[in-house]
C-alpha positions in Angstrom: 8.3 17.2 26.6 7.7 14.2 28.9 9.6 11.0 28.3 7.7 8.6 26.2 7.0 6.2 29.1 5.2 9.1 31.0 3.0 10.2 28.1 -0.6 9.2 27.6 -2.0 6.6 25.2 -3.0 9.3 22.7 0.5 10.5 22.5 1.8 7.0 22.1 -0.5 6.3 19.2 0.6 9.6 17.5 4.2 8.7 18.1 3.7 5.3 16.4 2.0 7.1 13.5 5.0 9.3 13.2 7.5 6.4 13.5 5.6 4.7 10.7 6.2 7.7 8.5 2.5 8.5 8.5 1.8 5.3 6.5 3.5 6.8 3.4 4.9 4.4 0.8 2.5 1.7 1.5 0.3 -0.1 -1.1 -3.5 0.4 -0.6 -4.0 -2.9 1.2 -1.2 -2.3 3.7 -2.2 1.4 4.2 -5.8 0.3 4.8 -4.8 -2.3 7.4 -2.5 -0.1 9.3 -4.9 2.9 9.2 -7.8 0.7 10.4 -5.7 -0.4 13.4 -4.6 3.2 14.2 -8.2 4.4 13.9 -9.4 1.6 16.2 -6.8 2.6 18.8 -7.6 6.2 18.5 -11.3 5.5 18.9 -10.6 3.3 22.0 -8.6 6.0 23.8 -10.8 9.0 23.0 -13.0 9.8 25.9 -15.9 11.6 24.1 -18.6 10.0 22.0 -20.1 13.0 20.4 -18.0 14.2 17.5 -15.7 11.2 17.6 -16.8 9.9 14.2 -16.6 13.3 12.4 -13.2 14.2 14.0 -11.7 10.7 13.3 -13.0 10.7 9.7 -11.5 14.1 9.1 -8.2 13.0 10.6 -8.3 9.8 8.6 -8.9 11.8 5.4 -5.9 14.0 6.2 -3.6 11.1 6.9 -4.8 9.3 3.8 -4.2 12.4 1.6 -0.8 13.0 3.1 0.2 9.3 2.5 -0.8 9.5 -1.2 -4.1 7.6 -0.7 -6.9 10.2 -0.9 -10.3 9.0 0.1 -13.6 9.4 -1.7 -15.8 10.1 1.3 -18.9 10.5 -0.9 -18.9 6.6 -1.1 -18.9 6.2 2.7 -21.9 4.5 4.2 -22.3 5.9 7.7 -24.1 2.9 9.1 -21.5 0.5 7.7 -18.7 2.7 9.2 -20.4 2.8 12.6 -20.7 -1.0 12.6 -17.0 -1.3 11.6 -15.9 1.1 14.3 -17.9 -0.9 16.9 -16.4 -4.2 15.7 -12.9 -2.6 15.7 -13.4 -1.6 19.4 -13.8 -5.4 20.1 -10.6 -6.1 18.2 -12.1 -7.0 14.8 -10.5 -4.6 12.3 -11.3 -6.4 9.1 -14.5 -4.5 8.3 -12.8 -1.2 8.9 -9.9 -2.2 6.7 -12.2 -3.1 3.9 -14.1 0.2 4.1 -10.9 2.2 4.0 -9.6 0.3 1.1 -12.8 0.8 -0.8 -12.7 4.6 -0.2 -9.2 5.0 -1.7 -9.5 6.4 -5.2 
């Protein structure tokens, strides 16, 4: 494996997720905040538009379940999520944080 300083941004984001113990043992508010930031970073470094949302949502659901915060994706409003992801790309992660927190059952 390459040294950390020679790995790409995607690997760095996943390394940070691992170092944060996959956001386990966090209350819902802290989990939502950290997950929103991670998802925003992941979205910014991923080069493909088509499939990003579906792939990232699946990954988010797996991280959430693993961390003890399963999501109720039936309550997700796709238009609201898209607006939150666009805002997070510009550095505003509050909307995304709120959406994730509302989806935690």
